[in-house]
N, C-alpha and C positions, 0 to 999 in steps of 0.2 A: 811751419815745419810739418812734414807728412806724418811723422811718428808722434806718439803720445809723449808729452813732457814728463820727466821725472825730476826728482831733486838734483840728480847728477847733471842732467842736460840744462836745467834751469840755472844751476850754478856755473855751468860752462858758458851760458849766454852772458851772465854777469861778468865773467872774466873777459869775454870778447868785447864787451862794452868798456872794459877797463875802469869800472866804477867801484866805489866802496859799497858795502851792503846798504848803508843809509842812502846813498845816491841812487842805487838801483831800485830800492823800495819806493823812493819818491818818484822815480821815472815811471815805474809800473803802476803806482797808486795803490800799493799794498803795504802791510805793516813790516817793519824791520824784523819782527819776530818770525814772520812767514819766510822771509829770505834766509834768515839764520837757520831755520828748520831744514831748508834744502841742503845746506852744507852738512848738517848733523845727520840727516837721513837721506842719503843719495838715492835709495831705492823707492822712496815714497812717490806716489802719484798725486799731484795736486788736483783739486776739485775742478769741475768743468769750467766754472767761471774763470779760475786762474789759468786754466789751459788756454782759454781764448785770449786772455791778457798777454800771455807769453807769445802766442801766435802773432798777435798784433805787433808786439815789440820787435819780434824777429822780422816780420814783413816790412816794417817801417825803418829798420836799421839801415845804416849806410853800407856801401860796398866794403869798406875796411872792416866794419864789425862782422859782416857776413863771412868775409874771408878768414878772419881770426876764428870765428865759430867753427867753420869747416876744418881749419887746420887743427884746432884743439880736439875736434871729434875724431879726426884721423889718428892723432897721437894716442887718444884713449882707446882706440879700437884694439881688440884682442880676440883670442879664441873664445868661442861661446862656452858658457858655463852650464853645468848640469842643472836641470830644473830644480828649484828649491822646493822643500815641503811647503804646502800652502795651508794657512790657518786662518779661520774667520773668527773675529773677536767682536762681541756684542757689548756696547757701553749702554746699559739699560738705566734710564733715569725715571725716577718717580718723585716729582716735586723737587725738593732740595737734597734728595738721596740718590745714590748710585749703587747698583747691584754688584757685589763682589763674591768670589768663591775663594776659599783658602785651601791650597793644595799642599800635599806633603810629598817630598821627594827624598827618601831616605831620612836623614836627620833634619833636613831643611824644610821649613814651613813658610809659605809665601802667599800673600793675597794677590789676586789678579781678577781681571774681568772674565766672564764666561767665554769659553773658546772651544772650537772643534776643528778637526782636520778636514780639509776640502779634498775630495777625491778628484782625479783628473776628469775634466769635463763637467764637474759639479758646480752648483751655484753657491758662492760664498755667502750671499745674503740668506739663502734658505738654511744653510748650515748654522749661521749665527743664531737664527730664531729657534731652530730645532734643538741645538745643543743647550741653549739657555733653558728651554722647557725641560729637557731631560735632566740637566744638572741641578736645576733650582726649583722646578715646578712653577716658574713664572712665565706667563704668556706675554710676549712683547711683539711690537711691530717696528719695522725699519723706518726711521725718519730720514736719514741721509747717509751716504757713503762718505766717510771721513778721509779716505785715502788708503794707500798701501805703502809698505816699506819692508826692506829686508831687516829683520830684527837684529839689533846689534849684538845680542848675546846668543840667542838660539840659532840665528841665521835662517830662520824660517821666513817665507814670504807671507806677511801678515796683511789681511784686509780688515779694516776697522769700520764699524757701523754704529752710528748713534741711533738708539732705539728708545721707543716710548713704552712704558709699562701699560699693559692692558688689564690683566687680572691674575690672581693666583697668590698663594702664600709661599713665601720663600722657605724652601726646605732643602736639605742635603739629599739630592736625588742620586748621587753617585758616591757612596761612601768608600768605594775602592780607590778613588782618586782624591776626593775632597774631604777635608777635616770639618769644614763649616761653610755656611752660606750666610751673608748678612747684607742688610741695607746700610751703607755707610754714608754719613753726612758728607756732602761734596766739599764743604769748607774744611773738613777734617781728613780729607783723603790722604794727605801726606803721612798721617799716622799709620796708614795701611801700606801705601806704595810710595817710595821716594819720588818726588816730583820730577827729578832728572831722568827717571826711567820711563816716564809716561810720554807717549807720542804727542808732540805739541798740538796737533789739531784736536786731540781728545781734551786737553786742558782748555782750549778755547771753547769747545762745545759745552763743557761743564761750567765754565765761568759764565757763559751766556744763560745758563739754566737757573742760576741763583741770583 
């Protein structure tokens, strides 16, 4: 396929193959959890290796599968939507801990990963690193891009980055927005953020770190 795969188009290919999630995962050689994430997060952009796997599956598919895929794509086509607000999110790991900020919105207090708005034409990776430093005093470096999705609650287009801690003491550098900053044990992350609200590739990256 000429265009980049998203969770939506990957799930469309599954439907074209007329397979279950388990059968499609086996066919591609990926985990069932990965396939399930495509349905849960249609705007996500799979990583480069997965992009190649999907390209290969599409190229090697039979004519019937290709025709169904084209038909499903035409049915799904609609008027273009306005560009969503872009946000860069840094998942900064230091050993078995991950960096979190606690934001207050009115009476609501919620823990989340450091994040910042990406201006048109800006670099999401640079924003993730810069905002982490500004908000927490922690210097980090990008390890890998975990993907993108349209956030199910805020509807912002989110780019996620796994980052490594470089140096710095965690401090609350933005008291106007944040209540606190903390290194949270990865194994206890659900105490801070419900697991069902976390982008699945983040969970996979965190699980691999401990």
